[in-house]
C-alpha positions as CSV (number, residue, x, y, z in Angstrom):
1,M,108.5,122.5,120.3
2,N,107.8,125.8,122.0
3,S,108.3,125.1,125.7
4,K,106.3,128.1,126.8
5,T,103.2,127.3,124.8
6,E,103.8,123.6,124.3
7,E,102.9,124.1,120.6
8,L,104.7,122.3,117.8
9,S,105.9,124.5,115.0
10,I,107.7,123.8,111.7
11,P,110.3,126.3,110.4
12,C,109.4,128.0,107.2
13,I,112.1,126.3,105.2
14,Y,110.1,123.4,103.7
15,E,108.2,123.3,100.4
16,E,105.5,121.1,102.1
17,A,104.7,120.1,105.6
18,F,102.0,117.8,106.9
19,S,100.4,117.6,110.3
20,F,102.3,115.9,113.1
21,D,101.6,112.3,114.0
22,L,100.3,112.4,117.5
23,S,101.7,109.1,118.6
24,S,105.3,109.8,117.6
25,C,105.3,113.6,117.1
26,N,106.9,113.2,113.7
27,T,105.8,114.7,110.4
28,V,106.5,114.4,106.7
29,V,108.2,117.5,105.1
30,K,109.6,118.3,101.6
31,L,112.9,120.1,101.1
32,D,114.6,120.6,97.8
33,G,112.2,118.3,96.0
34,K,112.6,115.3,98.3
35,Y,110.7,114.1,101.3
36,G,111.9,113.2,104.8
37,I,110.5,112.9,108.3
38,I,111.3,115.4,111.1
39,D,110.7,115.0,114.8
40,K,109.0,117.6,117.1
41,E,112.3,119.4,117.6
42,G,112.7,119.8,113.8
43,N,115.5,117.2,113.4
44,C,115.4,115.2,110.2
45,I,115.3,111.5,111.2
46,T,115.4,110.0,107.7
47,G,117.3,112.3,105.4
48,F,115.5,113.9,102.5
49,I,115.9,111.1,100.0
50,F,112.3,110.0,99.1
51,D,110.3,111.1,96.0
52,K,107.0,110.6,97.8
53,C,106.2,110.0,101.5
54,Y,102.9,109.8,103.4
55,S,101.6,108.8,106.8
56,T,99.3,105.8,107.2
57,I,96.9,104.5,109.9
58,Y,99.7,102.0,110.7
59,P,102.7,102.6,112.9
60,Y,104.8,103.5,109.9
61,Y,105.0,105.8,106.8
62,N,105.0,104.7,103.2
63,A,107.6,106.1,100.8
64,H,108.8,105.8,97.3
65,K,112.3,106.4,95.9
66,G,112.2,105.9,92.1
67,E,110.3,102.7,91.5
68,D,111.2,101.2,95.0
69,K,108.7,101.3,97.9
70,Y,109.8,101.7,101.5
71,R,108.2,101.4,104.9
72,I,109.6,104.0,107.4
73,Y,109.1,103.4,111.1
74,K,108.5,106.1,113.6
75,D,112.1,105.9,114.9
76,G,113.4,106.8,111.4
77,T,114.5,103.3,110.4
78,Y,113.3,102.1,107.0
79,E,113.2,99.0,104.8
80,K,112.5,98.3,101.2
81,V,109.3,96.4,100.6
82,D,108.1,94.3,97.7
83,N,106.4,96.2,94.9
């Protein structure tokens, strides 16, 4: 976050970057072919381990790693969910 302008910015190192979630100030990004979630400071809170990842209207993200599905919470913790 730029403290002078209070704008969030994402470094130009990612293959894809999505808009920040306003409630958590996290966003989904892609690096080296894998997705992860970064916070407003640019710190990766999940690791870049997911094949797909996207935000939802719920207080979590949905992700896929291979055939497995995961629910990622805003604090970066995640759990495998039933297919």
